[in-house]
Backbone as CSV, one residue per row, in Angstrom:
resi,resn,N_x,N_y,N_z,CA_x,CA_y,CA_z,C_x,C_y,C_z
1,MET,-40.356,-13.723,5.245,-40.058,-13.512,6.411,-41.225,-13.962,7.633
2,LEU,-40.671,-14.444,8.722,-41.648,-14.881,9.782,-42.386,-13.589,10.387
3,GLU,-43.497,-13.997,10.783,-44.205,-12.928,11.487,-44.750,-13.531,12.945
4,ILE,-45.009,-12.669,13.912,-45.289,-12.926,15.205,-46.694,-12.316,15.478
5,ALA,-47.602,-12.923,16.138,-48.941,-12.529,16.199,-49.018,-11.219,16.918
6,SER,-48.286,-11.119,18.008,-48.203,-9.923,18.687,-46.911,-9.248,19.055
7,LYS,-46.536,-8.023,19.020,-45.361,-7.516,19.205,-45.088,-6.939,20.493
8,PRO,-44.427,-7.537,21.571,-44.267,-6.920,22.809,-43.561,-5.630,22.506
9,GLU,-43.788,-4.690,23.412,-43.434,-3.275,23.447,-41.704,-3.159,23.476
10,GLU,-41.087,-4.208,23.957,-39.695,-4.247,24.195,-38.963,-4.612,22.763
11,ILE,-39.686,-5.087,21.709,-39.041,-5.495,20.548,-38.951,-4.321,19.609
12,PRO,-37.712,-3.929,19.320,-37.467,-2.863,18.304,-37.849,-3.145,16.880
13,SER,-38.093,-2.293,16.216,-38.545,-2.538,14.726,-37.475,-3.179,13.984
14,PRO,-36.162,-2.921,14.110,-35.199,-3.511,13.324,-35.042,-4.966,13.570
15,TRP,-35.463,-5.381,14.618,-35.516,-6.839,15.020,-36.475,-7.608,14.057
16,GLU,-37.758,-6.848,13.781,-38.828,-7.505,13.006,-38.274,-7.562,11.624
17,GLU,-37.210,-6.723,11.213,-36.943,-6.713,9.674,-36.029,-7.880,9.279
18,LEU,-35.553,-8.623,10.397,-34.525,-9.691,10.084,-35.314,-10.884,9.334
19,ASP,-34.686,-11.285,8.359,-35.186,-12.658,7.780,-34.833,-13.799,8.423
20,LEU,-35.512,-14.311,9.199,-35.330,-15.464,10.018,-35.755,-16.951,9.449
21,SER,-36.213,-16.790,8.096,-36.866,-17.996,7.658,-36.071,-19.200,7.321
22,LYS,-34.761,-18.941,7.324,-33.912,-20.110,6.824,-32.775,-20.366,8.037
23,LEU,-33.049,-19.821,9.137,-32.173,-20.221,10.308,-32.278,-21.698,10.719
24,SER,-30.925,-22.158,10.894,-30.848,-23.540,11.400,-29.449,-23.662,12.172
25,GLY,-29.363,-24.751,12.852,-28.191,-24.973,13.505,-28.140,-24.278,14.825
26,THR,-26.868,-23.795,15.371,-26.726,-23.161,16.708,-26.572,-21.641,16.303
27,LEU,-27.632,-20.788,16.921,-27.633,-19.418,16.867,-27.251,-18.681,18.293
28,MET,-26.147,-18.150,18.211,-25.573,-17.610,19.392,-25.809,-16.144,19.407
29,ILE,-26.141,-15.706,20.659,-26.460,-14.422,21.012,-25.460,-13.706,21.908
30,VAL,-24.683,-12.737,21.503,-23.722,-12.095,22.516,-24.040,-10.723,22.737
31,GLY,-23.365,-10.125,23.799,-23.661,-8.746,24.170,-23.080,-8.538,25.575
32,SER,-22.933,-7.386,25.934,-22.646,-7.114,27.419,-23.923,-7.322,28.180
33,SER,-23.832,-7.253,29.547,-24.898,-7.296,30.419,-25.924,-6.332,30.080
34,ASP,-27.014,-6.581,30.235,-28.332,-5.563,30.178,-28.569,-4.792,28.875
35,VAL,-28.344,-5.617,27.834,-28.604,-5.024,26.519,-29.836,-5.675,25.814
36,GLY,-30.530,-6.494,26.560,-31.683,-7.319,25.835,-31.381,-8.571,25.311
37,LYS,-30.087,-9.262,25.667,-29.857,-10.479,24.944,-30.918,-11.600,25.306
38,SER,-31.451,-11.660,26.521,-32.535,-12.641,26.755,-34.013,-12.337,26.039
39,THR,-34.116,-11.031,25.977,-35.491,-10.565,25.401,-35.253,-10.933,23.830
40,PHE,-34.062,-10.661,23.269,-33.972,-11.065,21.660,-34.013,-12.603,21.529
41,SER,-33.340,-13.342,22.456,-33.384,-14.809,22.455,-34.709,-15.539,22.569
42,ARG,-35.601,-15.040,23.473,-36.895,-15.376,23.613,-37.801,-15.035,22.417
43,TYR,-37.645,-13.869,21.726,-38.238,-13.427,20.541,-37.938,-14.410,19.294
44,LEU,-36.581,-14.680,19.279,-36.242,-15.687,18.334,-36.973,-17.136,18.539
45,PHE,-36.983,-17.492,19.778,-37.410,-18.781,20.218,-39.086,-18.767,19.870
46,LYS,-39.691,-17.806,20.144,-41.119,-17.839,19.850,-41.398,-17.902,18.291
47,LEU,-40.502,-17.195,17.609,-40.688,-17.147,16.095,-40.347,-18.660,15.477
48,LEU,-39.307,-19.001,15.921,-38.810,-20.261,15.185,-39.520,-21.447,15.623
49,CYS,-40.354,-21.464,16.712,-41.224,-22.500,17.171,-42.454,-22.742,16.027
50,MET,-42.507,-21.621,15.457,-43.720,-21.785,14.266,-43.313,-22.577,13.192
51,SER,-41.886,-22.621,12.972,-41.461,-23.136,11.752,-40.856,-24.585,11.844
52,TYR,-40.482,-24.928,13.232,-39.689,-26.292,13.372,-40.501,-26.918,14.373
53,PRO,-40.343,-28.462,14.091,-41.171,-29.155,15.159,-40.492,-29.302,16.546
54,ARG,-39.110,-28.876,16.527,-38.434,-28.957,17.938,-37.442,-27.683,17.755
55,VAL,-37.507,-26.976,18.986,-36.470,-25.740,19.180,-35.876,-26.052,20.508
56,ALA,-34.544,-25.884,20.607,-33.900,-25.984,21.754,-33.508,-24.491,22.202
57,TYR,-33.521,-24.238,23.603,-33.253,-22.965,24.090,-32.114,-23.201,25.154
58,LEU,-30.851,-22.630,24.884,-29.842,-22.852,25.898,-29.705,-21.625,26.841
59,ASP,-30.087,-21.547,27.966,-29.779,-20.707,28.922,-28.187,-20.771,29.380
60,GLY,-27.412,-19.861,28.925,-25.971,-19.975,29.083,-25.429,-19.089,30.204
61,ASP,-26.174,-18.525,30.942,-25.795,-17.497,32.018,-25.740,-18.188,33.413
62,PRO,-24.708,-18.489,33.897,-24.763,-19.237,35.251,-25.068,-18.058,36.522
63,GLY,-25.085,-16.958,36.073,-25.159,-15.852,37.194,-26.656,-15.305,37.186
64,GLN,-27.229,-15.260,36.142,-28.611,-14.748,35.964,-29.575,-15.330,35.006
65,SER,-29.356,-16.755,35.356,-30.010,-17.837,34.810,-31.674,-17.524,34.688
66,SER,-32.195,-17.959,33.537,-33.696,-18.003,33.504,-34.411,-19.425,33.472
67,LEU,-33.718,-20.469,33.279,-34.413,-21.786,33.293,-33.781,-22.836,34.376
68,GLY,-33.087,-22.161,35.278,-32.369,-23.204,36.298,-31.859,-22.321,37.344
69,PRO,-31.359,-22.946,38.414,-30.801,-22.202,39.555,-29.479,-21.682,39.232
70,PRO,-28.950,-20.646,40.005,-27.653,-19.974,39.560,-26.690,-21.032,39.678
71,THR,-25.552,-20.786,38.975,-24.441,-21.779,38.953,-24.529,-22.863,37.806
72,THR,-25.642,-22.796,37.116,-26.058,-23.853,36.203,-26.222,-23.214,34.734
73,MET,-26.115,-24.095,33.800,-26.613,-23.765,32.456,-27.721,-24.924,31.981
74,THR,-28.678,-24.445,31.362,-29.981,-25.413,31.093,-30.192,-25.340,29.640
75,LEU,-30.525,-26.467,28.974,-31.151,-26.513,27.736,-32.386,-27.269,27.953
76,ALA,-33.538,-26.522,27.312,-34.926,-26.910,27.280,-35.358,-27.003,25.866
77,MET,-36.292,-27.916,25.816,-36.893,-28.264,24.409,-38.160,-27.884,24.273
78,ALA,-38.495,-27.342,23.123,-39.858,-27.069,22.745,-40.277,-27.951,21.703
79,GLU,-41.644,-28.332,21.561,-42.045,-29.381,20.563,-43.395,-28.925,20.150
80,ASN,-43.540,-29.396,18.731,-44.923,-29.293,18.036,-45.378,-27.785,18.118
81,GLY,-44.744,-26.934,17.937,-45.158,-25.337,17.952,-45.505,-24.751,19.075
82,ASP,-45.233,-25.652,20.360,-45.534,-24.893,21.634,-44.418,-23.753,21.871
83,ASN,-44.825,-22.472,21.904,-43.796,-21.435,21.981,-43.822,-20.881,23.363
84,SER,-44.495,-21.523,24.222,-44.483,-20.805,25.571,-43.272,-20.926,26.197
85,PHE,-42.905,-19.952,27.161,-41.758,-19.804,27.753,-41.918,-19.757,29.173
86,PRO,-41.094,-20.522,30.151,-40.073,-21.353,29.734,-40.581,-22.634,28.817
87,PRO,-39.824,-23.222,28.070,-40.116,-24.282,27.282,-40.684,-25.515,28.090
88,ARG,-41.529,-26.147,27.918,-42.264,-27.193,28.480,-41.686,-28.731,28.163
89,GLY,-40.729,-28.678,27.319,-40.315,-30.170,26.947,-39.167,-30.430,27.861
90,ARG,-38.306,-31.549,27.230,-37.297,-32.226,28.078,-36.190,-31.047,28.481
91,ARG,-35.491,-31.260,29.548,-34.510,-30.543,29.966,-33.242,-31.206,30.298
92,TRP,-32.078,-30.428,30.008,-30.639,-31.033,30.401,-30.029,-29.957,31.257
93,ARG,-29.248,-30.222,32.145,-28.659,-29.195,32.996,-27.182,-29.428,33.281
94,GLY,-26.159,-28.444,33.288,-24.832,-28.666,33.628,-24.406,-27.563,34.549
95,PHE,-23.451,-27.988,35.450,-23.044,-27.277,36.737,-21.685,-26.609,36.170
96,VAL,-21.829,-25.183,36.376,-20.483,-24.445,36.208,-19.848,-24.357,37.700
97,GLY,-20.637,-24.288,38.600,-20.003,-24.219,40.108,-19.804,-22.626,40.429
98,SER,-20.133,-21.668,39.723,-19.932,-20.378,40.074,-20.897,-19.558,39.341
99,VAL,-21.269,-18.212,39.952,-22.110,-17.376,39.145,-21.585,-16.488,38.082
100,SER,-20.125,-16.750,37.869,-19.354,-15.962,36.912,-18.476,-16.879,36.062
101,PRO,-18.297,-16.570,34.749,-17.454,-17.458,33.851,-16.064,-17.140,34.222
102,VAL,-15.676,-16.018,34.775,-14.249,-15.707,35.178,-13.653,-16.633,36.085
103,GLY,-12.614,-17.287,35.605,-12.144,-18.312,36.442,-12.706,-19.755,36.344
104,ASN,-13.732,-19.800,35.528,-14.558,-21.090,35.312,-14.901,-21.194,33.787
105,MET,-13.940,-20.628,32.836,-14.262,-20.790,31.562,-14.370,-22.195,30.919
106,LEU,-13.405,-22.929,31.393,-13.395,-24.430,30.835,-14.827,-25.010,31.292
107,ALA,-15.233,-24.874,32.466,-16.605,-25.358,32.754,-17.779,-24.862,31.933
108,VAL,-17.542,-23.574,31.626,-18.671,-22.978,30.814,-18.641,-23.691,29.417
109,LEU,-17.412,-23.737,28.767,-17.234,-24.394,27.496,-17.857,-25.877,27.646
110,THR,-17.379,-26.740,28.591,-17.740,-28.090,28.710,-19.252,-28.171,28.684
111,CYS,-19.851,-27.249,29.650,-21.418,-27.487,29.772,-22.002,-27.169,28.399
112,ALA,-21.667,-25.928,27.706,-22.149,-25.604,26.538,-22.182,-26.673,25.369
113,ALA,-20.881,-27.348,25.291,-20.725,-28.416,24.310,-21.537,-29.591,24.658
114,ARG,-21.763,-29.874,25.901,-22.508,-31.077,26.160,-24.029,-30.915,26.014
115,LEU,-24.373,-29.709,26.389,-25.822,-29.444,26.285,-26.231,-29.230,24.742
116,LEU,-25.368,-28.563,24.065,-25.790,-28.364,22.496,-25.867,-29.817,22.033
117,GLU,-24.917,-30.816,22.378,-24.855,-32.134,21.760,-26.192,-32.894,22.156
118,ALA,-26.745,-32.597,23.405,-27.907,-33.294,23.779,-29.076,-32.699,23.000
119,GLY,-29.081,-31.503,22.545,-30.225,-30.889,21.878,-30.240,-31.370,20.413
120,ARG,-28.935,-31.639,19.872,-28.965,-32.229,18.675,-29.376,-33.619,18.633
121,LYS,-28.916,-34.391,19.471,-29.258,-35.795,19.714,-30.709,-36.018,19.852
122,ALA,-31.531,-35.024,20.462,-32.890,-35.042,20.739,-33.676,-34.634,19.581
123,GLY,-32.979,-34.241,18.428,-33.714,-33.930,17.118,-34.009,-32.488,16.955
124,ALA,-33.351,-31.530,17.590,-33.674,-29.994,17.492,-32.724,-29.608,16.254
125,PRO,-33.433,-29.069,15.187,-32.652,-28.554,14.210,-32.117,-27.227,14.384
126,VAL,-32.521,-26.611,15.410,-32.090,-25.278,15.771,-32.038,-25.191,17.325
127,VAL,-30.912,-24.520,17.639,-30.558,-24.241,18.975,-30.298,-22.777,19.229
128,ILE,-31.042,-22.084,20.123,-30.802,-20.764,20.569,-29.876,-20.560,21.721
129,TYR,-28.642,-19.952,21.633,-27.722,-19.978,22.675,-27.666,-18.577,23.338
130,ASP,-28.299,-18.469,24.401,-28.207,-17.040,25.014,-27.077,-17.197,25.964
131,THR,-25.862,-16.235,25.612,-24.704,-16.505,26.332,-24.611,-15.409,27.467
132,THR,-23.522,-15.438,28.236,-23.326,-14.507,29.320,-22.982,-13.155,28.885
133,GLY,-23.023,-11.994,29.767,-22.731,-10.864,29.408,-21.266,-10.294,29.546
134,LEU,-20.363,-11.422,29.641,-19.025,-11.087,29.844,-18.307,-10.901,28.538
135,VAL,-17.929,-9.640,28.158,-17.368,-9.374,26.790,-16.040,-8.519,27.079
136,GLU,-15.820,-8.213,28.216,-14.713,-7.241,28.549,-13.376,-8.023,28.037
137,PRO,-12.578,-7.383,27.292,-11.324,-8.086,26.993,-10.275,-8.473,28.210
138,ALA,-10.214,-7.451,29.074,-9.300,-7.514,30.217,-9.604,-8.627,31.217
139,ARG,-10.973,-9.065,31.159,-11.518,-10.031,31.921,-11.511,-11.540,31.222
140,GLY,-11.100,-11.398,29.927,-11.136,-12.723,29.100,-12.382,-12.900,28.440
141,GLY,-13.322,-11.897,28.395,-14.530,-12.141,27.703,-14.456,-12.338,26.081
142,ILE,-13.514,-11.683,25.436,-13.525,-11.809,23.997,-12.934,-13.173,23.621
143,HIS,-11.921,-13.675,24.481,-11.384,-14.968,24.316,-12.259,-15.975,24.537
144,LEU,-13.036,-15.869,25.594,-14.116,-16.841,25.821,-15.235,-17.045,24.634
145,LYS,-15.514,-15.828,24.113,-16.518,-15.875,22.996,-15.965,-16.628,21.811
146,LEU,-14.546,-16.298,21.543,-13.997,-16.764,20.293,-13.815,-18.406,20.604
147,ALA,-13.584,-18.807,21.827,-13.295,-20.191,22.114,-14.670,-20.932,21.699
148,LYS,-15.736,-20.336,22.374,-17.191,-20.866,22.005,-17.208,-21.128,20.606
149,ILE,-17.093,-20.032,19.693,-17.401,-20.090,18.408,-16.328,-21.178,17.703
150,ASP,-15.343,-21.275,18.172,-14.365,-22.141,17.473,-14.819,-23.836,17.739
151,LEU,-15.281,-23.816,19.044,-15.680,-25.181,19.555,-16.931,-25.438,19.111
152,LEU,-18.010,-24.605,19.093,-19.313,-24.981,18.837,-19.765,-24.660,17.478
153,ARG,-18.992,-23.796,16.726,-19.351,-23.714,15.244,-20.781,-23.234,15.169
154,PRO,-21.117,-22.175,15.634,-22.727,-21.616,15.371,-22.708,-21.151,13.954
155,LYS,-23.772,-21.253,13.403,-24.089,-20.847,11.959,-24.291,-19.373,11.989
156,VAL,-25.012,-18.654,13.025,-25.295,-17.337,13.105,-24.892,-16.782,14.487
157,LEU,-24.350,-15.493,14.429,-24.043,-14.770,15.691,-24.814,-13.622,15.606
158,PHE,-25.672,-13.290,16.443,-26.313,-11.971,16.766,-25.693,-11.236,17.788
159,ALA,-25.242,-10.087,17.389,-24.547,-9.236,18.478,-25.325,-7.962,18.761
160,LEU,-25.564,-7.770,20.052,-26.280,-6.741,20.421,-25.273,-5.763,21.148
161,GLN,-25.171,-4.419,20.865,-24.149,-3.635,21.471,-24.598,-2.231,21.455
162,ARG,-24.033,-1.447,22.490,-24.568,-0.112,22.545,-23.628,0.820,21.826
163,ASN,-22.236,0.680,22.182,-21.163,1.613,21.623,-20.064,1.058,20.908
164,GLN,-20.277,0.075,20.280,-19.345,-0.586,19.298,-18.328,-1.379,20.170
165,GLU,-18.838,-1.844,21.442,-17.980,-2.640,22.327,-17.594,-3.891,21.846
166,LEU,-18.235,-4.368,20.838,-18.107,-5.824,20.333,-17.102,-5.851,19.016
167,GLN,-16.611,-4.676,18.697,-15.937,-4.705,17.219,-14.718,-5.603,17.272
168,THR,-13.995,-5.614,18.400,-12.777,-6.495,18.458,-13.158,-7.951,18.139
169,LEU,-14.435,-8.301,18.552,-14.918,-9.675,18.467,-15.361,-9.879,16.911
170,LEU,-16.187,-8.823,16.566,-17.048,-8.983,15.314,-16.269,-8.884,13.934
171,LEU,-15.109,-7.727,14.037,-14.389,-7.636,12.733,-13.731,-8.822,12.131
172,PRO,-12.951,-9.636,13.014,-12.445,-10.951,12.224,-13.488,-11.893,11.919
173,LEU,-14.615,-12.093,12.685,-15.650,-12.980,12.380,-16.325,-12.714,11.184
174,LYS,-16.543,-11.529,10.663,-17.055,-11.212,9.572,-16.378,-11.644,8.192
175,ARG,-14.985,-11.950,8.491,-14.256,-12.344,7.279,-14.206,-13.939,7.319
176,ARG,-15.072,-14.673,8.220,-14.950,-16.167,8.266,-16.121,-16.541,7.460
177,SER,-15.951,-17.821,6.840,-17.053,-18.197,5.908,-18.088,-19.084,6.636
178,HIS,-17.769,-19.642,7.739,-18.690,-20.611,8.347,-19.869,-19.926,9.200
179,ILE,-19.733,-18.577,9.286,-20.563,-17.869,10.346,-21.147,-16.646,9.786
180,SER,-22.391,-16.323,9.984,-22.938,-15.135,9.539,-23.221,-14.220,10.908
181,VAL,-22.876,-12.887,10.740,-22.819,-11.952,11.807,-23.966,-10.966,11.513
182,PHE,-24.874,-10.716,12.412,-25.801,-9.661,12.507,-25.757,-8.906,13.606
183,GLU,-25.376,-7.521,13.344,-25.400,-6.455,14.414,-26.631,-5.854,14.743
184,LEU,-27.061,-5.725,16.080,-28.350,-5.302,16.374,-28.201,-4.282,17.449
185,SER,-29.048,-3.300,17.624,-29.216,-2.166,18.607,-30.055,-2.995,19.844
186,PRO,-29.703,-2.548,21.026,-30.268,-3.141,22.080,-31.660,-2.779,22.203
187,SER,-32.485,-3.430,22.966,-33.721,-3.222,23.260,-33.938,-1.869,24.043
188,SER,-34.839,-1.030,23.824,-34.945,0.334,24.525,-35.457,-0.045,25.989
189,SER,-35.984,-1.111,26.312,-36.401,-1.551,27.577,-35.477,-1.983,28.520
190,ALA,-34.204,-2.312,28.013,-33.195,-2.864,28.853,-32.765,-1.972,29.781
191,GLN,-32.602,-2.499,30.981,-32.331,-1.610,32.087,-31.069,-2.186,32.693
192,ARG,-30.108,-1.282,33.105,-28.920,-1.875,33.999,-29.244,-2.246,35.314
193,ARG,-28.641,-3.484,35.651,-29.170,-3.791,37.117,-27.762,-3.760,37.876
194,ASP,-27.648,-3.287,39.150,-26.352,-3.172,39.737,-26.212,-4.429,40.567
195,ILE,-25.063,-4.653,41.163,-24.642,-5.885,41.907,-25.760,-6.270,42.752
196,SER,-26.216,-5.441,43.653,-27.269,-5.697,44.652,-28.434,-6.346,44.132
197,VAL,-29.070,-5.805,42.991,-30.166,-6.316,42.208,-29.881,-7.806,41.763
198,ARG,-28.572,-8.007,41.321,-28.330,-9.375,40.753,-28.269,-10.277,41.808
199,LYS,-27.586,-9.837,42.996,-27.483,-10.783,44.226,-28.944,-11.093,44.775
200,ALA,-29.874,-10.209,44.831,-31.198,-10.443,45.215,-31.879,-11.436,44.313
201,HIS,-31.584,-11.227,42.932,-32.264,-12.069,41.952,-31.770,-13.606,42.175
202,ARG,-30.452,-13.749,42.337,-29.994,-15.120,42.705,-30.439,-15.559,43.984
203,ALA,-30.687,-14.846,44.975,-31.152,-15.424,46.338,-32.547,-15.905,46.089
204,ALA,-33.435,-15.191,45.188,-34.728,-15.625,44.952,-34.706,-16.881,44.166
205,GLN,-33.986,-16.901,43.136,-33.923,-18.223,42.417,-33.368,-19.361,43.289
206,PHE,-32.461,-19.168,44.246,-31.921,-20.301,45.119,-33.118,-20.794,46.055
207,ALA,-33.751,-19.691,46.578,-34.815,-20.063,47.525,-36.079,-20.698,46.752
208,GLN,-36.318,-20.517,45.553,-37.319,-21.117,44.833,-36.765,-22.669,44.511
209,TYR,-35.558,-22.655,44.146,-35.078,-24.041,43.798,-34.990,-24.955,45.033
210,PHE,-34.652,-24.477,46.121,-34.634,-25.340,47.331,-35.839,-25.500,48.226
211,THR,-36.875,-25.009,47.538,-38.253,-25.027,48.204,-38.608,-26.615,48.416
212,ASN,-39.030,-26.810,49.659,-39.339,-28.371,49.844,-38.164,-29.347,49.855
213,SER,-36.964,-28.695,50.050,-35.915,-29.696,50.025,-35.737,-30.416,51.451
214,SER,-34.981,-31.392,51.585,-34.885,-32.277,52.851,-33.150,-32.504,52.935
215,ARG,-32.981,-33.323,53.934,-31.603,-33.544,54.281,-31.173,-35.053,53.552
216,LEU,-30.186,-34.951,52.973,-29.577,-36.272,52.224,-28.344,-36.674,52.717
217,ARG,-28.098,-37.773,53.302,-26.748,-38.179,53.800,-25.885,-38.849,52.610
218,VAL,-24.783,-38.402,52.367,-23.916,-38.843,51.394,-22.693,-39.394,51.825
219,ASN,-22.198,-40.596,51.718,-20.927,-41.108,51.862,-20.070,-40.859,50.677
220,TRP,-19.091,-39.697,50.755,-18.449,-39.359,49.573,-17.557,-40.320,49.014
221,THR,-17.017,-41.379,49.876,-16.265,-42.414,49.336,-16.789,-43.284,48.330
222,GLN,-18.090,-43.194,48.150,-18.890,-43.996,47.175,-19.016,-43.443,45.897
223,PHE,-18.506,-42.285,45.575,-18.581,-41.634,44.347,-17.304,-40.994,44.007
224,ALA,-17.286,-40.575,42.707,-16.075,-39.704,42.268,-16.447,-38.470,42.735
225,VAL,-15.663,-37.660,43.432,-15.808,-36.298,43.832,-14.901,-35.389,43.187
226,LEU,-15.310,-34.456,42.276,-14.675,-33.632,41.562,-14.609,-32.132,41.806
227,PRO,-13.581,-31.325,41.812,-12.334,-31.776,41.548,-11.533,-32.509,42.745
228,ALA,-12.122,-32.292,43.970,-11.599,-33.095,45.069,-12.598,-32.995,46.092
229,PRO,-12.567,-33.873,47.160,-13.505,-33.775,48.262,-13.184,-32.842,49.364
230,ARG,-13.231,-31.569,48.919,-12.907,-30.368,49.819,-14.240,-29.781,50.234
231,PHE,-14.790,-30.308,51.182,-16.190,-29.805,51.682,-16.062,-28.832,52.783
232,ASN,-16.880,-27.685,52.540,-16.953,-26.710,53.615,-18.478,-26.359,53.783
233,LEU,-18.559,-25.990,55.067,-20.084,-25.683,55.405,-20.625,-24.582,54.366
234,HIS,-21.849,-25.064,53.943,-22.644,-24.101,53.046,-22.118,-24.156,51.534
235,ARG,-21.212,-24.979,51.357,-20.639,-25.124,49.920,-21.691,-25.762,48.980
236,LEU,-21.797,-25.124,47.854,-22.649,-25.808,46.868,-22.125,-26.790,45.997
237,VAL,-22.806,-27.887,45.887,-22.164,-28.997,45.252,-23.501,-29.540,44.148
238,ALA,-23.126,-30.292,43.261,-23.960,-30.872,42.218,-23.773,-32.324,42.165
239,LEU,-24.966,-32.975,42.056,-25.026,-34.415,41.851,-25.337,-34.709,40.406
240,GLU,-24.367,-35.469,39.850,-24.449,-35.507,38.308,-24.767,-37.110,38.003
241,ASP,-25.049,-37.198,36.794,-25.395,-38.575,36.171,-24.190,-39.141,35.593
242,VAL,-24.227,-40.216,34.923,-23.048,-40.897,34.208,-22.730,-40.051,33.037
243,ASP,-23.659,-39.219,32.336,-23.476,-38.579,31.254,-22.967,-37.153,31.528
244,GLY,-22.748,-36.853,32.845,-22.349,-35.472,33.191,-23.379,-34.387,33.379
245,PHE,-24.687,-34.804,33.266,-25.785,-33.849,33.409,-26.192,-33.810,34.936
246,THR,-26.622,-32.591,35.303,-27.006,-32.316,36.676,-28.285,-32.915,37.037
247,ILE,-28.264,-33.742,38.188,-29.519,-34.263,38.665,-29.978,-33.234,39.639
248,GLY,-29.228,-32.704,40.461,-29.792,-31.697,41.461,-28.552,-31.028,42.081
249,LEU,-28.799,-29.975,42.721,-27.755,-29.154,43.458,-28.037,-29.477,45.142
250,GLY,-27.102,-29.310,45.841,-27.259,-29.583,47.304,-26.285,-28.423,48.062
251,ILE,-26.710,-28.052,49.142,-25.870,-27.150,50.197,-25.460,-27.956,51.176
252,VAL,-24.090,-27.980,51.629,-23.295,-28.883,52.519,-23.982,-28.178,53.947
253,GLU,-24.553,-29.077,54.864,-25.124,-28.540,56.056,-24.302,-29.024,57.251
254,ARG,-23.723,-30.363,56.928,-22.908,-30.856,58.035,-21.791,-31.827,57.490
255,ILE,-20.480,-31.763,58.015,-19.545,-32.611,57.509,-19.030,-33.473,58.743
256,ASP,-19.014,-34.852,58.342,-18.302,-35.861,59.268,-17.160,-36.336,58.657
257,ARG,-16.019,-35.723,58.962,-14.705,-36.214,58.262,-14.262,-37.468,58.833
258,ILE,-14.652,-38.019,59.900,-14.215,-39.292,60.446,-14.930,-40.388,59.566
259,TYR,-16.250,-40.288,59.301,-16.838,-41.218,58.472,-16.983,-40.909,57.070
260,ARG,-16.512,-39.547,56.760,-16.445,-39.186,55.416,-17.945,-39.154,54.842
261,GLN,-18.670,-38.305,55.558,-20.116,-38.211,55.140,-20.335,-36.672,55.098
262,VAL,-21.394,-36.218,54.240,-21.831,-34.943,54.411,-23.258,-35.042,54.491
263,ILE,-24.073,-34.091,54.956,-25.311,-33.961,54.974,-25.739,-32.750,53.928
264,LEU,-26.454,-33.040,53.033,-26.844,-32.005,51.952,-28.193,-31.551,52.135
265,HIS,-28.441,-30.245,52.032,-29.705,-29.622,51.969,-30.074,-29.651,50.418
266,THR,-31.041,-30.293,50.173,-31.093,-30.690,48.599,-32.592,-31.180,48.356
267,PRO,-33.168,-30.651,46.978,-34.293,-31.266,46.596,-34.280,-32.750,46.144
268,VAL,-33.179,-33.239,46.006,-32.914,-34.637,45.624,-33.233,-35.624,46.615
269,ASP,-33.890,-36.533,46.513,-34.340,-37.553,47.646,-33.620,-38.763,47.582
270,THR,-32.954,-39.066,46.642,-32.199,-40.353,46.599,-30.963,-40.368,45.789
271,LEU,-29.965,-41.104,46.072,-28.753,-41.060,45.356,-28.755,-42.053,44.230
272,ASN,-29.909,-42.684,43.801,-29.939,-43.502,42.678,-29.717,-42.740,41.523
273,GLY,-28.773,-43.248,40.593,-28.428,-42.576,39.392,-27.378,-41.563,39.441
274,VAL,-26.857,-41.303,40.747,-25.642,-40.270,40.937,-24.369,-40.989,40.571
275,ASP,-23.540,-40.421,39.832,-22.213,-40.934,39.511,-21.035,-40.069,40.027
276,VAL,-21.413,-38.741,40.029,-20.320,-37.642,40.372,-20.830,-36.860,41.363
277,ILE,-20.173,-36.451,42.314,-20.414,-35.201,43.191,-19.343,-34.229,42.787
278,ARG,-20.052,-32.955,42.246,-19.007,-32.068,41.763,-19.086,-30.843,42.748
279,VAL,-17.908,-30.373,43.222,-17.958,-29.361,44.213,-17.722,-27.974,43.617
280,GLY,-18.603,-27.121,43.910,-18.570,-25.707,43.359,-17.727,-24.713,44.069
281,ASP,-17.679,-23.552,43.594,-16.771,-22.454,44.222,-17.722,-21.570,44.765
282,LEU,-18.981,-21.839,45.315,-19.763,-20.810,45.859,-20.329,-21.451,47.355
283,LEU,-20.489,-20.388,48.389,-21.170,-20.724,49.464,-22.506,-20.136,49.408
284,VAL,-23.559,-20.893,49.755,-24.870,-20.466,49.714,-25.497,-20.572,51.148
285,ASP,-26.152,-19.537,51.726,-26.482,-19.596,53.113,-27.999,-20.412,52.928
286,PRO,-28.224,-21.598,53.632,-29.438,-22.260,53.600,-30.759,-21.537,54.059
287,VAL,-30.530,-20.496,54.743,-31.622,-19.670,55.356,-32.103,-18.464,54.427
288,THR,-31.027,-17.603,54.254,-31.252,-16.452,53.404,-31.066,-16.721,51.852
289,PHE,-30.284,-17.900,51.414,-29.967,-18.143,50.130,-29.134,-17.098,49.508
290,GLU,-28.451,-16.293,50.378,-27.591,-15.270,49.755,-26.114,-16.066,49.325
291,ASP,-25.469,-15.699,48.455,-24.312,-16.563,48.016,-23.024,-15.598,48.211
292,ARG,-21.816,-16.271,48.281,-20.507,-15.712,48.370,-19.618,-16.614,47.776
293,PRO,-18.545,-16.001,47.169,-17.405,-17.027,46.622,-16.749,-17.674,47.692
294,HIS,-16.376,-18.863,47.358,-15.676,-19.745,48.268,-14.121,-19.159,48.154
295,ASP,-13.360,-18.991,49.222,-12.056,-18.600,49.259,-11.281,-19.847,48.760
296,ARG,-10.700,-19.752,47.538,-9.750,-20.854,47.081,-8.551,-20.900,47.786
297,SER,-8.134,-19.862,48.381,-6.798,-19.933,49.044,-6.974,-20.742,50.273
């Protein structure tokens, strides 16, 4: 059994009793919001960095992300036993375009598959996948988790739950041969965060991301614009490379529909390497960095 040099107070003793010595492949962590998924994921990360030359960490929550700006999913690589967090190695990022997987489940699945493949190609024998807190069946949470498992084929599923809320998901999975399921209690230090706290967290992340941004003029006829060039003031967009990874985000500050140009508020200073402009479903104020959904109607 692996040991960690110091035990943070929020690490429950049952977590320490897990035998993690033979873990490999994709390790998926699931649970509702505010049960300690990220705490457990980082605990795994620090431990596994002691045993593998490369460990990849996939931050899969576009609403309360830890490795990138909101609306994105990020995979970061740790190498040579460096278990500092955030990981200091290479990074790849995908754009979901929203802070919720509801209504954007295909984008979540596409990003996850692309990022995990990048980690494997970069030589990571183990990838820790910290997923979103969407587990409610009525909102599609269980179907999304099952789709991730069918598509990504994780070897291990760690499930954190308070009141058996994941049993609809876990009962059939325990009968499958390709995946091992571990049920864990939440961290005692996990605290519920209301909507206002989450919105403030996103605004702070956006503000940090867009620090030192400037204005970039883009003629959208020169690029593939997906799903369509429907630009609106303050709409969030992503500039992507030819492999579908996010180069950077931008906020639409001005639209010239005659010349088919937009002015973006963005930290990206050149269009070199940009292959796709992907339009998101979020509006972000470039002064306060508060967000609100774009009205699709």
